[in-house]
KOLNUKOL-27365 format. One line per 2 residues: for each residue x, y, z of N, C-alpha, C, O, CB. Coordinates in steps of 0.1 Angstrom, whole numbers, plus 5000, padded with zeros to 4 digits. Each point is the difference from the previous one (the first is absolute). Glycine has a CB too. Layout:
BEGIN
X Y Z X Y Z X Y Z X Y Z X Y Z; ...
//
This chain:
BEGIN
2669 6618 8128 5006 5010 5001 4995 5014 4989 5003 5001 4988 5015 4981 5022; 4976 5026 4996 4995 5007 4996 5011 5010 4995 5008 5004 5009 4971 4990 5003
5022 5013 4973 5012 5007 4996 4992 5017 5007 4988 5002 5002 5025 4980 4972; 4998 5026 5028 4995 5014 5002 4992 5006 4991 5003 4996 4988 5015 5006 5023
4972 5008 4990 4992 5003 4988 5013 5017 4998 5009 5005 5007 4955 4981 4999; 5029 5017 4982 5013 5012 4992 4990 5012 5004 4988 5001 4995 5026 4987 4977
4990 5022 5038 4989 5008 5002 4995 5009 4990 5008 5002 4990 5001 4997 5029; 4977 5007 4980 4993 5001 4986 5005 5022 5002 4994 5004 5010 4977 4967 4987
5034 5035 5000 5002 5012 5002 5003 5008 4990 5008 4995 4992 4996 4997 5026; 4992 5019 4980 5003 5013 4992 4995 4992 4986 5009 4999 4992 5014 5016 5022
4967 4981 4983 4991 4999 4995 4987 5000 4997 4994 4992 5006 5020 5006 4997; 4976 5010 4986 4984 5004 5000 4993 4992 4989 5002 5001 4988 5002 5024 5019
4990 4968 4999 4991 4988 4989 4986 5006 4996 4993 5008 5007 5018 4968 5005; 4986 5018 4976 4987 5010 4998 4988 4988 5000 5005 4989 5001 5006 5034 4981
4975 4977 5019 4995 4989 4996 4985 5009 4999 4997 5011 5005 5020 4964 5007; 4975 5016 4979 4986 5004 4999 4993 4987 5005 5004 4989 5001 4998 5029 4979
4983 4988 5024 4993 4986 5003 4982 5010 4986 4992 5009 5002 5021 4977 5039; 4989 5005 4950 4992 5003 4992 4985 4995 5002 4992 5007 4994 5029 4993 4994
4974 4992 5019 4985 4994 5005 4996 5014 5007 4989 5005 5000 5016 4964 5005; 5008 5035 5003 4986 5012 5008 5009 5018 4990 4992 5009 5003 4999 4975 5037
5014 5017 4957 5006 5013 4986 5008 5005 5013 4997 5011 5005 4980 4999 4972; 5031 4984 5027 5011 5002 5012 5013 5004 4996 5001 4997 4988 4988 4986 5025
5021 5021 4991 5013 5001 4995 5007 5003 5015 4995 5007 5009 5000 5002 4963; 5016 4985 5028 5011 5004 5011 5008 4999 5001 5003 4989 4995 4989 5012 5012
5024 5007 5002 5012 4998 4998 5003 4999 5016 4994 5004 5010 5009 5009 4965; 5008 4978 5022 5006 5001 5019 5016 5001 4998 5007 4999 4989 4973 4980 5026
5024 5023 4995 5015 5003 4999 5007 5000 5010 4994 5004 5010 5002 5008 4976; 5015 4984 5016 5008 4998 5014 5020 5008 4995 5008 4999 4991 4972 4970 5019
5019 5037 5001 5013 5009 5002 5011 4997 5005 4998 5002 5012 4989 5012 4989; 5025 4981 4998 5010 4995 5010 5012 5010 4996 4998 5012 4998 4993 4961 5005
5019 5020 4997 5017 5004 4995 4996 5013 4990 5011 5005 4999 5004 4966 4999; 4976 5037 4994 4997 5008 4996 4999 5014 5010 5005 5011 5000 4986 4970 4984
5001 5014 5024 4998 5009 5017 5008 5003 5004 5003 5012 5004 4985 4979 5003; 5017 4996 4994 5012 5000 5013 5011 5014 4993 5006 5009 5007 4994 4957 5000
5001 5030 4975 5014 5010 4997 4997 5018 4998 5008 5009 4999 5002 4966 4984; 4972 5025 5018 4999 5014 5008 4999 5005 5009 5003 5012 5002 4994 4987 4989
4997 4992 5017 5002 5005 5014 5011 5001 5006 5000 5009 5008 4984 4985 4994; 5026 4999 4996 5012 5002 5006 5008 5010 4996 5010 5002 5007 4988 4977 4997
4999 5030 4983 5007 5009 5000 4995 5015 5004 5004 5010 4996 5005 4975 4990; 4981 5011 5024 4997 5011 5010 5003 4995 5015 5000 4988 5003 4981 5021 4980
5022 4998 5023 4994 4998 5016 4988 5007 5004 4999 5010 5007 5024 4988 5001; 4969 4995 4985 4988 5007 5007 4993 4992 5015 5005 4989 5002 4989 5019 4969
4997 4995 5038 4993 4994 5009 4991 4992 4995 4994 5002 4989 5008 5015 5024; 4999 4970 4996 4991 4988 5001 4983 5011 4993 4998 5000 4987 5019 4981 5043
4975 5026 4976 4992 5003 4993 4997 5003 4986 4990 4997 4993 5011 5007 5026; 5012 5005 4979 5001 5005 4983 5001 4990 4992 4993 4999 4989 5018 5018 5016
4999 4970 5001 5006 4987 4988 4986 4998 4995 4998 5000 4988 5026 4985 5025; 4964 5011 4999 4993 4993 5001 4986 5003 4992 4991 4992 4997 5023 5004 5023
4987 5019 4978 4993 5009 4991 5003 4997 4985 4992 4998 4991 5011 5020 5028; 5017 4983 4980 4999 4999 4986 5004 4987 4995 5006 4998 4990 4998 5024 5009
4992 4971 5007 5000 4984 5000 4987 4997 4994 4999 4991 4991 5015 5005 5031; 4976 5012 4982 4982 4995 4997 4999 5011 4986 4992 4997 4992 4994 4998 5040
5023 5019 4967 4995 5009 4987 5009 4990 4989 4995 4997 4990 5002 5033 5022; 5013 4967 4991 5007 4993 4987 4990 4983 4992 4995 4995 4990 5033 5016 5025
4973 4986 5002 4989 4988 4997 4986 5000 4990 4997 4993 4990 5010 5003 5034; 4986 5017 4981 4989 5004 4990 5006 5004 4988 4993 4995 4992 4992 5011 5026
5023 5000 4976 5008 5004 4989 5003 4990 4991 4998 5002 4987 5011 5013 5025; 4996 4976 4992 5004 4989 4995 4985 4992 4995 4998 4995 4989 5026 5005 5028
4967 5001 4993 4987 4993 4996 4996 5009 4987 4999 4997 4988 4993 4994 5039; 5006 5019 4979 4990 5009 4985 5010 5006 4989 4995 5004 4990 4983 5006 5028
5035 4991 4984 5010 4999 4985 4997 4989 4996 4999 5000 4988 5020 5011 5016; 4980 4978 5001 5000 4984 4989 4991 4997 4995 5000 4989 4994 5011 5001 5017
4981 5016 4988 4990 5003 4993 4999 5011 4982 4992 5003 4990 5003 4992 5040; 5017 5009 4974 5000 5008 4985 5003 4990 4991 5009 4991 5002 4998 5032 5004
4984 4980 4983 5009 4990 4985 5008 5006 4994 5006 4995 4990 4978 4994 5003; 5018 5023 5011 5010 5008 4994 5016 5000 5005 5004 5008 5008 4974 5005 4989
5030 4976 4997 5014 4995 5010 5008 5013 4998 5011 4999 5004 4992 4972 4992; 4995 5041 4999 5005 5009 5003 4997 5015 5009 5008 5009 5004 4997 4977 4977
4982 5010 5021 4990 5006 5008 5006 5001 5014 5010 4993 5005 4970 4998 4980; 5010 5022 5023 5009 5004 5012 4987 4999 5009 4989 5004 4997 5032 5015 4994
4981 4974 5021 4988 5004 5011 5006 5012 5011 5011 4997 5005 4978 4975 4994; 5007 5036 5005 5005 5006 5010 4991 5004 5013 4990 5007 4999 5025 4999 4983
4988 4990 5027 4991 5004 5017 5007 5007 5001 5012 4999 4998 4978 4985 5015; 5001 5028 4993 5006 5011 5009 4991 5008 5011 4988 5001 4997 5026 5002 4982
4988 5002 5032 4995 5003 5011 4998 5012 5000 5011 5006 5001 4997 4978 5009; 4981 5023 4989 5003 5021 5006 4994 4998 5013 4989 4993 5003 5006 5026 4972
5013 4988 5035 4992 5000 5012 5004 5013 5008 5008 5009 4997 4990 4964 5004; 4996 5025 5009 4996 5014 5006 5003 4996 5015 4994 4990 5005 4985 5018 4977
5032 5001 5026 4996 4997 5015 5006 4986 5003 5006 5002 5011 4970 5012 4989; 5025 4977 4997 5005 4987 4999 5013 4997 5007 5009 5008 5000 4979 4993 4979
5011 4989 5025 5019 4989 4999 5005 5003 4989 5012 5004 5000 4982 4972 5009; 5000 5024 4980 5009 4993 4987 5000 5014 4992 4990 5007 5001 5001 4964 4996
5020 5033 4994 4996 5011 4996 4999 4998 4983 4995 5007 4991 5015 5007 5032; 4996 4977 4976 4998 4993 4984 5005 4986 5001 5008 4997 5008 4998 5024 4978
4988 4971 5005 5000 4984 4997 4998 4998 4983 4990 5001 4993 4997 4993 5033; 5027 5003 4970 4998 4997 4984 5000 4984 4997 5006 4993 5008 5006 5031 4985
4984 4972 4999 5001 4984 4996 5001 5004 4984 4995 5008 4993 4987 4976 5028; 5028 5006 4974 4990 4997 4983 5006 4990 4999 5007 4995 5010 4988 5025 4975
5003 4975 5004 4998 4985 4995 4999 5005 4984 4995 5010 4995 4991 4975 5027; 5024 5001 4974 5004 5001 4983 5010 4991 4996 5012 4998 5003 4985 5025 4996
4991 4969 4989 5006 4987 4999 5006 4989 5012 5010 4993 4999 4994 5023 4981; 4989 4984 5028 5007 4991 5009 5004 5008 5010 4998 4996 5011 5009 4988 4973
4999 5027 5014 5012 5006 5009 4993 5010 5008 4994 5010 4995 5026 4987 4988; 4981 5000 5032 4995 5010 5013 5008 5008 5006 5012 4996 5002 4974 4989 5004
5011 5027 4996 5008 5008 5011 4992 5008 5005 4991 5003 4992 5028 4997 5000; 4982 5006 5021 4994 5010 5009 5007 5005 5011 5009 4994 5004 4972 4997 4989
5015 5019 5013 5003 5006 5015 4992 5009 4999 4994 5004 4991 5029 4992 5014; 4979 5010 5014 4995 5004 5006 5006 5010 5006 5010 4998 5007 4981 4986 4991
5002 5031 5002 5008 5012 5008 4988 5003 5015 4988 5001 5001 5024 5014 4970; 4998 4985 5040 4985 4999 5011 5006 5015 5009 5010 5007 4997 4983 4957 5007
5000 5037 5006 5006 5005 5011 5003 4992 5012 4992 4995 5008 4998 5023 4984; 5024 4980 5009 5002 4995 5012 4994 5004 5015 4996 4991 5008 5021 5005 4978
4983 5014 5016 4992 5002 5016 4988 5000 4995 4995 5008 5009 5019 5005 5007; 4980 4986 4980 4982 5003 5001 5001 4982 5000 4991 4994 5006 4996 5035 4977
5023 4964 5010 4997 4983 4998 5005 4996 5016 4998 4990 5005 5008 5004 4963; 5000 5017 5037 5005 4995 5015 4990 4997 5012 5000 4991 5008 5019 5025 4987
4969 4997 5003 4985 4999 5005 4994 4993 4998 4990 4999 5007 5009 5015 4993; 5004 4976 4988 4985 4986 4998 5005 4989 5009 5011 4998 5004 4982 5003 4969
4993 4994 5028 5004 4986 5004 5011 4991 4989 5005 5004 4990 4969 4998 5021; 5027 4983 4995 5006 4992 4989 4994 5000 4990 5008 5002 4990 4998 4986 5023
4983 5009 4985 4994 5001 4987 4993 5010 4994 4990 4998 4993 5009 4983 5013; 5004 5029 4995 4990 5011 4995 4988 5000 4989 5001 4994 4989 5021 5017 5018
4971 4993 4995 4983 4994 4991 5006 5011 4988 5011 5006 4999 4961 4989 5024; 5018 5005 4969 5004 5004 4983 4995 5015 5000 5003 5008 4992 4993 4967 4992
4997 5028 5027 4998 5020 5005 5004 5005 4999 4998 5010 4993 4999 4993 5015; 5016 4991 5003 5017 5004 5009 5006 4998 4991 5008 5009 4998 4994 4984 5026
5000 4997 4965 5010 5001 4993 5000 5014 4990 5009 5008 4999 4991 4965 5004; 4988 5026 4990 4999 5009 4990 4992 5010 5000 5001 5008 4991 5005 4976 4999
4983 5018 5021 4997 5012 5005 4983 5003 4992 4990 4995 5002 5041 5013 5002; 4972 5000 4989 4985 5000 4986 5006 5004 4989 5002 5011 4994 4978 4997 5017
5022 4978 4987 5009 4996 4987 4993 4992 4989 4989 4995 5001 5029 5004 5014; 4990 5001 4972 4992 4997 4986 5010 4988 4999 5011 4999 5005 4979 5027 4982
5003 4967 5006 5008 4987 4991 5000 5001 4983 4992 4994 4993 5001 4989 5028; 5016 5025 4974 5002 4996 4987 5003 4989 4992 5009 4993 5003 4995 5022 5002
4991 4983 4987 5004 4991 4989 5002 4994 4986 4994 4991 4995 5000 5011 5021; 5016 5006 4979 5000 5001 4987 5009 4991 4989 5012 4997 5001 4981 5026 5009
4999 4972 4980 5004 4991 4989 5006 5007 4989 4992 5007 4994 4992 4978 5013; 5029 5015 4989 5001 5002 4991 5007 4990 4986 5010 4993 5000 4986 5025 5017
4994 4985 4973 5002 4990 4993 5008 5002 4984 4995 5003 4990 4983 4988 5026; 5036 5007 4986 5009 5002 4990 4997 4993 4989 5002 5010 4993 5013 4993 5023
4982 4989 4976 4996 4998 4989 4986 5011 4993 4997 5003 4988 5015 4972 5021; 4982 5028 4999 4988 5007 4990 4999 5016 5005 4993 5008 4995 4991 4969 5003
5033 5024 5017 4997 5015 5000 4989 5006 5010 4999 5012 5002 5008 4986 4974; 4984 4991 5030 4991 5004 5009 5000 4999 5015 4999 4990 5007 4991 5005 4974
5013 5019 5024 4998 5001 5016 4987 5006 5004 4993 5010 4996 5033 4994 5007; 4971 4984 5011 4987 5002 5008 5000 5001 5011 5001 4988 5004 4992 5004 4983
5005 5015 5021 4999 4999 5018 4987 5008 5004 4993 5010 4996 5035 4990 5009; 4971 4987 5007 4992 5002 5008 5000 5003 5018 5011 4997 5006 4984 4990 4973
4998 5017 5026 5004 5007 5016 4990 4999 5004 4989 5003 4995 5027 5014 5004; 4987 4976 5018 4991 4992 5006 5004 5009 5020 5011 5006 5003 4989 4965 4972
4990 5028 5030 5005 5008 5015 5006 4981 5004 4998 4989 4994 4978 5042 5018; 5031 4972 5000 5010 4994 5005 4991 4994 5011 5005 4999 5011 5017 5015 4982
4966 4981 5005 4983 4997 5007 5011 4985 5001 5010 4996 4994 4959 5019 4993; 5023 4982 5026 5001 4983 5008 5012 4996 5009 5009 5008 5004 4981 4984 4975
5008 4996 5024 5011 4993 5006 5017 5000 4996 5010 5000 5007 4969 4986 4995; 5019 5014 4983 5012 4993 4994 5003 5008 4985 4991 5004 4992 5004 4971 5021
5018 5027 4985 5002 5002 4983 4993 4988 4988 4997 5003 4989 5028 5009 5020; 4972 4975 4997 4993 4991 4995 4983 5008 4997 4994 4999 4990 5024 4980 5023
4978 5027 4998 4986 5007 4997 4995 5015 4994 4989 5003 4997 5010 4981 5021; 5013 5024 4981 5002 5011 4990 5004 4993 4988 4999 5008 4991 5007 5010 5025
4998 4973 4980 5000 4997 4987 4988 4988 4992 4996 4998 4989 5031 5009 5018; 4970 4989 5005 4984 4996 4996 4991 5003 4997 4992 4994 4993 5012 4999 5015
4995 5020 4998 4988 5013 4998 5004 5004 4988 4992 4999 4991 5003 5011 5033; 5020 4996 4971 5003 5002 4984 4989 4995 4994 4990 5005 4997 5034 4992 5003
4982 4987 5000 4993 4993 4989 4985 5005 4999 4996 5005 4990 5019 4975 5012; 4979 5019 5008 4989 4997 4999 4992 5015 4999 4988 5001 4999 5016 4975 5012
5006 5035 4990 4992 5013 4997 5004 5007 4988 4992 5003 4991 5005 5001 5033; 5020 4999 4976 5001 5000 4988 4997 4989 4985 4994 5002 4989 5019 5012 5028
4993 4978 4986 4997 4986 4989 4991 4992 5002 5000 4988 4996 5019 5011 5000; 4969 5007 5012 4986 4992 5004 5002 4984 4994 4994 4996 4990 4988 5028 5007
5026 4968 5010 5001 4988 4996 5003 4996 5014 5008 5005 5007 4998 4995 4967; 4982 4987 5030 4999 4998 5017 5016 4989 5002 5005 4991 4993 4958 5009 5011
5041 5007 5009 5014 4986 4998 5007 5002 5015 4997 5009 5007 5013 4992 4961; 4996 4992 5033 5006 4999 5016 5011 4992 5001 5002 4988 4998 4979 5014 5010
5028 5011 4999 5014 4995 5003 5004 4997 5011 4995 5006 5010 5010 5004 4975; 5002 4982 5015 5009 4996 5019 5010 5000 4996 5002 4999 4988 4985 4985 5028
5025 5016 4995 5011 5009 5002 5003 4989 5016 4992 4998 5010 4999 5035 4976; 5022 4961 5011 5010 4995 5010 5007 4999 5002 5005 4991 4993 4989 5004 5009
5014 5013 5006 5015 4998 5007 5006 4997 5011 4999 5006 5011 5002 5003 4977; 5007 4982 5008 5004 4991 5010 5011 5004 5014 5006 5010 4997 4990 4975 4980
5006 5011 5033 4996 5009 5011 5019 5004 4999 5004 5011 5004 4968 4974 5016; 5038 5006 4974 5010 5006 4994 4997 5011 4994 5009 5008 5004 4999 4975 4996
4986 5021 4993 4997 5009 4990 5002 4999 4984 4995 5005 4990 5011 5007 5031; 5004 4980 4981 5008 5001 4990 4997 4992 4987 5006 5002 4990 5008 5002 5027
4972 4986 4985 4996 4994 4990 4987 5003 5002 4995 5002 5012 5021 4983 4985; 4974 5015 4986 4984 5007 5005 4996 4996 4987 5007 5000 4990 4995 5023 5026
4984 4972 4985 4995 4993 4990 4984 5013 5001 4997 5007 5009 5018 4960 4995; 4979 5031 4985 4988 5002 4994 4991 4996 4990 5003 4995 4990 5006 5017 5017
4976 4993 4998 4992 4990 4992 4987 5014 4990 4998 5009 5007 5004 4963 5018; 4994 5029 4965 4991 5004 4989 4995 4997 4993 5004 4995 4990 5003 5012 5010
4977 4995 5005 4990 4992 4992 4994 5011 4992 5001 5012 5004 4994 4969 5012; 4998 5015 4974 4991 5011 4996 4989 4991 4989 5002 4989 4994 5018 5034 5011
4969 4986 4997 4988 4993 4991 4996 5012 4985 4997 5012 4998 4990 4973 5030; 5016 5003 4964 4992 5004 4990 4991 4996 4992 5001 4991 4992 5012 5014 5011
4976 5002 4998 4980 4996 5003 5002 4996 4986 4993 4990 4998 4989 5030 5019; 5028 4985 4968 4992 4999 4992 5009 4988 4992 4998 4996 4989 4988 5029 5012
5023 4971 5007 5002 4988 4992 5018 4999 5001 5007 4998 5011 4967 5006 4969; 5032 4997 5007 5010 4995 4998 5008 5017 4997 4995 5009 4993 4996 4961 4999
5021 5032 5012 5005 5018 5007 5005 5003 4983 5007 4995 4991 5009 5003 5043; 4977 5013 4968 5001 5009 4986 4984 5009 4996 4996 5011 4998 5024 4967 4992
4973 5006 5012 4986 5004 4997 4996 5013 5006 5005 5004 5010 4989 4974 4989; 4995 5029 4994 4993 5015 5011 4995 4992 5010 4995 4989 4997 4995 5032 4985
5009 4982 5027 4989 5001 5009 4991 5004 5003 4999 5011 5006 5011 4988 4997; 4978 4995 4992 4991 5009 5003 4991 5003 5013 4992 5010 5001 5010 4985 4978
5000 4998 5028 4996 5001 5016 5012 4995 5009 5008 4991 4997 4965 5004 4999; 5027 5014 5017 5006 4995 5011 4996 5002 5016 4998 5010 5006 5018 4993 4977
4983 4982 5022 4993 4997 5009 5008 4995 5012 5003 4988 5002 4980 5009 4981; 5022 5013 5027 5008 4993 5013 4990 4991 5008 5003 4993 5009 5014 5029 4994
4969 4978 4993 4995 4989 5007 5000 4983 4992 4996 4990 5005 4989 5033 5006; 5019 4979 4979 4999 4988 4988 5004 4984 5007 5010 4996 5006 5000 5024 4973
4980 4973 5018 4999 4989 5005 5015 4990 5000 5005 4994 5009 4969 5011 4984; 5029 4997 4994 5018 4992 4995 5010 5009 5011 5009 4994 5007 4989 5002 4958
4999 5019 5035 5011 5005 5005 5000 4997 5016 5010 4995 5006 4990 5022 4974; 4989 4986 5027 4998 4997 5016 5008 4982 5003 5006 4994 5010 4963 5025 4991
5028 4978 4985 5004 4984 5001 5016 4999 5004 5007 4993 5008 4975 4999 4972; 5020 5017 5012 5017 5000 4994 5009 5005 5015 5009 4996 5007 4985 5013 4961
4995 5007 5032 5008 5007 5012 4999 4994 5016 5006 5004 5010 4988 5017 4975; 4997 4970 5013 5001 4992 5017 5008 4993 4999 5007 4999 5009 4973 5000 4999
5023 4991 4977 5012 4990 5005 5010 5008 4999 5007 4998 5010 4987 4981 4983; 5011 5031 4998 5013 5008 5003 5001 5003 5013 5010 4996 5006 4991 5014 4975
4991 4996 5026 4999 5008 5010 5007 4987 5014 5006 5005 5010 4968 5013 4978; 5025 4969 5009 5005 4995 5013 5015 4998 4997 5007 4995 5008 4970 4993 5001
5028 5016 4979 5016 4998 5002 5006 5006 5011 4998 5012 5001 5004 4988 4977; 5006 4994 5031 5008 5008 5011 5014 5003 4997 5008 4993 4995 4978 4995 5021
5014 5029 4991 5011 5004 4995 5012 4992 5003 5010 5007 4999 4979 5014 5001; 5013 4966 5004 5010 4991 5010 5004 4994 4987 5011 4999 4995 4978 4995 5031
4998 5003 4971 5004 4989 4982 5005 5006 4989 5009 4995 4993 4973 4992 5008; 5011 5025 4998 5008 5010 4990 5014 5002 4997 5006 5002 4990 4977 5008 5015
5022 4989 5013 5013 5005 4999 5009 4986 5005 5011 5001 5005 4982 5028 4999; 5001 4962 4994 5008 4985 5005 5009 4997 4986 4995 5000 4988 4982 4986 5030
5035 5012 4983 5002 5000 4985 5007 4984 5004 5011 4998 4994 4994 5033 4994; 4991 4959 5018 4996 4991 5000 4987 4995 4986 4999 4989 4995 5012 5017 5034
4982 5003 4968 4987 4996 4993 5001 5007 4987 5000 5012 4997 4984 4985 5024; 5018 4991 4971 4995 5005 4983 4989 5008 5000 4989 4997 5006 5018 4981 4983
4997 5034 5002 4990 5009 4998 4985 4989 4990 4989 5004 4999 5036 5022 5003; 4980 4963 4993 4993 4993 4993 4990 4994 5009 4988 4998 4997 5029 5000 4986
4990 4998 5031 4993 4991 5012 4987 5007 5005 4989 4995 5002 5034 4996 5008; 4982 5025 4991 4988 5012 5008 4988 5001 4990 4988 4999 5003 5031 5019 5008
4987 4983 4977 4991 4997 4990 4991 4990 4999 4988 5004 4999 5026 5005 4993; 4988 4976 5009 4992 4992 5001 4992 5002 5014 4987 5000 4999 5028 4987 4985
4991 5014 5027 4994 5000 5014 4990 5008 5001 4992 4997 5009 5026 5000 5000; 4979 5014 4982 4989 5008 4995 4989 5000 4994 4989 5005 5002 5024 5000 4999
4992 4987 4987 4991 4998 4991 4998 4986 4994 4999 4999 4988 5004 5023 5009; 4997 4966 5012 5010 4988 4995 4979 4994 4993 5000 4993 4990 5033 5000 5035
4955 5013 4982 4989 4994 4998 4996 5006 4985 4991 4996 4993 5004 5000 5035; 5013 5014 4969 4992 5003 4981 5001 4993 4993 5007 4991 5002 4997 5026 4995
4990 4983 4993 5000 4991 4988 5009 5001 4993 5005 4991 4994 4976 5008 5006; 5026 5019 5001 5016 4997 4991 5006 5012 5005 4992 5010 5001 5002 4976 4974
5020 5016 5029 5007 5014 5003 5008 4997 4990 5001 4988 5000 4998 5020 5025; 5007 4997 4968 5009 5005 4993 5011 5008 5000 5000 5011 4995 4984 4984 4999
5028 4997 5014 5015 5006 4997 5008 5010 4996 5011 4994 5000 4984 4993 4999; 5008 5024 4998 5003 5009 4990 5021 4998 5004 5006 4994 5009 4962 5027 4989
5035 4984 4993 5015 5001 4998 5002 5008 5018 4992 5006 5007 5012 4997 4958; 5007 4994 5037 5004 5006 5011 5014 5011 5001 5010 4995 4994 4978 4983 5013
5014 5033 4997 5007 5008 4997 5014 4997 5011 4997 4992 5009 4981 5023 4980; 5034 4990 5010 5008 5001 5009 5000 5009 5000 4998 5005 4989 5010 4982 5012
4996 5023 5012 5003 5008 5008 5016 5000 5006 5006 4990 5004 4969 5009 5000; 5030 5017 4994 5009 5003 5000 5000 5010 5007 4989 5006 5002 5015 4983 4983
5011 5017 5021 5002 5014 5006 5004 5010 4984 5007 4996 4991 5006 4992 5038; 4980 5023 4972 5008 5007 4986 4996 5016 5005 4989 5006 5002 5006 4971 4973
5018 5028 5024 5005 5014 5003 5004 5006 4983 5007 4992 4993 5006 5002 5037; 4984 5017 4965 5008 5006 4988 5008 5008 5000 5003 5008 4990 4983 4988 5002
5022 5003 5024 5011 5014 5006 5012 4996 4993 5011 5002 5005 4980 5002 5021; 5007 4989 4960 5020 4997 5000 5004 5014 4992 4994 5010 4997 5009 4958 4997
5010 5030 5004 5006 5009 4999 4998 5004 4984 4997 5012 5001 5018 4983 5021; 4985 5003 4968 4997 5000 4991 4984 5010 4993 4997 5008 4991 5020 4969 5018
4977 5015 5002 4983 5007 5004 5004 5011 5002 5001 5007 4990 4985 4977 5022; 5017 5020 4999 5004 5012 5002 5007 5012 4996 4998 5012 5002 4998 4974 5009
5016 5008 4980 5004 5009 4993 4993 5005 4988 5005 5010 4995 5012 4982 5016; 4971 5000 4983 4994 5003 4990 4994 5008 5001 4998 5009 4992 5004 4977 5002
4990 5014 5022 4996 5008 5003 5001 5018 5005 4991 5008 5002 5006 4967 4995; 5018 5023 5005 5007 5018 5005 5002 5002 4991 5002 5012 4999 5009 4989 5019
4991 4989 4967 5005 5005 4988 4990 5009 4992 5003 5007 4990 5012 4973 5009; 4971 5018 5009 4989 5010 4992 5001 5016 5004 4993 5008 4994 4989 4971 5006
5028 5026 5012 4999 5009 5004 5014 5008 4997 5011 4994 4998 4970 4996 5016; 5018 5026 4987 5014 5006 4995 5006 4995 5007 4998 4994 5011 4998 5026 4981
5020 4987 4997 5008 4996 5012 5003 5008 5011 5006 4996 5010 5003 4991 4976; 4986 5027 5014 4997 5011 5006 4996 4997 5014 5007 5005 5009 4986 5005 4970
4992 4978 5024 4994 4994 5004 5006 4993 5011 5000 5003 5011 4989 4998 4968; 5018 4986 5012 5004 4992 5003 5017 5003 5013 5005 4992 5008 4977 4998 4965
5022 5024 5022 5013 5004 5009 4992 5002 5013 5003 4994 5010 5013 5019 4972; 4972 4997 5015 4992 5001 5015 4999 4989 5011 5002 5000 5012 4985 5014 4975
5009 4976 5004 4996 4987 5007 5010 4991 5008 4998 4991 5008 4988 5009 4974; 5026 5007 5013 5015 4993 5002 5004 5004 5013 4997 5011 5005 5012 4989 4971
5000 4987 5029 5005 5010 5015 5015 4998 4998 5006 4995 4990 4974 4999 5031; 5025 5010 4987 5018 5009 5001 5011 4987 4989 5011 5002 4994 4987 5012 5043
4993 4975 4964 5014 4991 4994 4991 4996 4986 4999 4988 4998 5016 4998 5027; 4977 5026 4964 4993 4999 4992 4993 4985 4998 5001 4992 4991 5012 5027 5001
4981 4981 5019 4990 4983 4996 4986 5006 5006 5000 5009 5009 5021 4965 4998; 4967 5020 4987 4986 4999 5003 4996 4989 5008 4998 4989 4993 5000 5021 4989
5000 4990 5027 4997 4990 5010 4984 4998 5004 4994 5007 5008 5029 5000 4999; 4972 4980 4984 4986 5001 4997 4997 4989 5012 5009 4992 5002 4988 5015 4968
4993 4992 5039 4995 4994 5010 4991 4992 4996 4990 5007 4998 5016 5007 5017; 4994 4973 4982 4987 4994 4996 4991 4994 5013 5005 4993 5009 5006 5001 4968
4978 5009 5023 4992 4998 5013 4996 4986 5001 4998 4997 5012 4993 5026 4987; 5007 4969 4994 4995 4988 4998 5012 4987 5004 4999 4990 5007 4985 5022 4974
5024 4995 5013 5015 4990 5006 5008 5003 5007 5010 4992 5002 4991 5001 4984; 4997 5020 5020 5011 5007 5010 5016 5000 4997 5009 4997 5008 4973 4996 5009
5021 5011 4965 5008 5000 5001 5007 5014 4991 4994 5004 4990 5001 4969 5018; 5017 5034 4996 5002 5012 4994 5012 4997 4989 5011 4997 5001 4980 5016 5021
5001 4990 4968 5012 4999 4987 5005 5012 4994 4993 5009 4999 4997 4973 4995; 5019 5019 5002 5009 5016 5002 4999 4995 4981 4997 4990 4995 5027 5018 5036
4980 5004 4963 4998 5003 4985 5009 5008 5001 5004 5001 5011 4975 4996 4981; 5028 5012 4995 5006 5009 5001 4996 5006 4991 4993 4996 4991 5021 4997 5018
4989 5018 4993 4989 5014 4993 5005 5003 4983 4994 5004 4990 5004 5012 5038; 5018 4980 4973 5005 5008 4989 4993 4994 4990 4991 4992 5001 5031 5014 5006
4983 5000 4982 4986 4997 4985 5008 4987 4994 4994 4992 4993 4996 5038 4996; 5021 4968 5013 5006 4987 4989 4993 4988 5012 4996 4990 4995 5034 5021 4990
4969 4990 5026 4997 4990 5006 4985 4994 5003 4998 4988 5003 5024 5021 5003; 4968 5001 4994 4985 4997 5002 4997 4999 4985 4997 5010 4993 4997 5003 5030
5006 4976 4971 4998 4997 4987 4978 4998 4999 4994 4998 4989 5040 4988 5008
//
């Protein structure tokens, strides 16, 4: 009798293909996605969009070598259904939310196009490296059929790194997976890239194989991430699997954190923020909680 397999969820796995000068990252998000989405009453189309965005954020964020660094993905939109989409990743923690126009969404089909969702929009990807104090950002148009297309264009245009990104969201919307491949023409990560060719034969080979990965495979929790990597690259001479990163829901809206932020305001300004009960009510868009903090000097520390 075959023992039931433990679902492979909320994990990011890195790997390299030395013979092809390529690196990759594969993720699958499940309970974390459930926790984030269940905090909001999003319509199905918005849930699917946020699931895709969170998976993309986990893919890119988990490549950070700085464990205290943060990756933020944000859309800037004009005349679309979505007013604002923000996701971020820090140390394995994911969070995200969407602001949208319900009336405009009601006029759209069940699965709106990227243009319908964002109009003339842009995708901003920001890296904050806490250990070095560096911060850099790239912005690209929200062109193509999906967020994956826009992010792929970011790396090809802003970073000048040949890249492939694939995302898959289960029909339930509460499990999603992603694949991120990049070519490093000069070999080992960190070396100066003297040339970047999108048509390099090594990269074409890796990209073709990566393109065969189905969305249903990426979002299938019964398939271990290592199995998916093996399916793609089992004919390569060597594939090095790197350490895995555990993913979790993370929000920084604790009473202590908010109190510290409010303590930076003068007592008079805090009094103006307070309601009739003397409480400053802070609404966290990420987790849909309202936290009440007393505005008096002795309680905001």
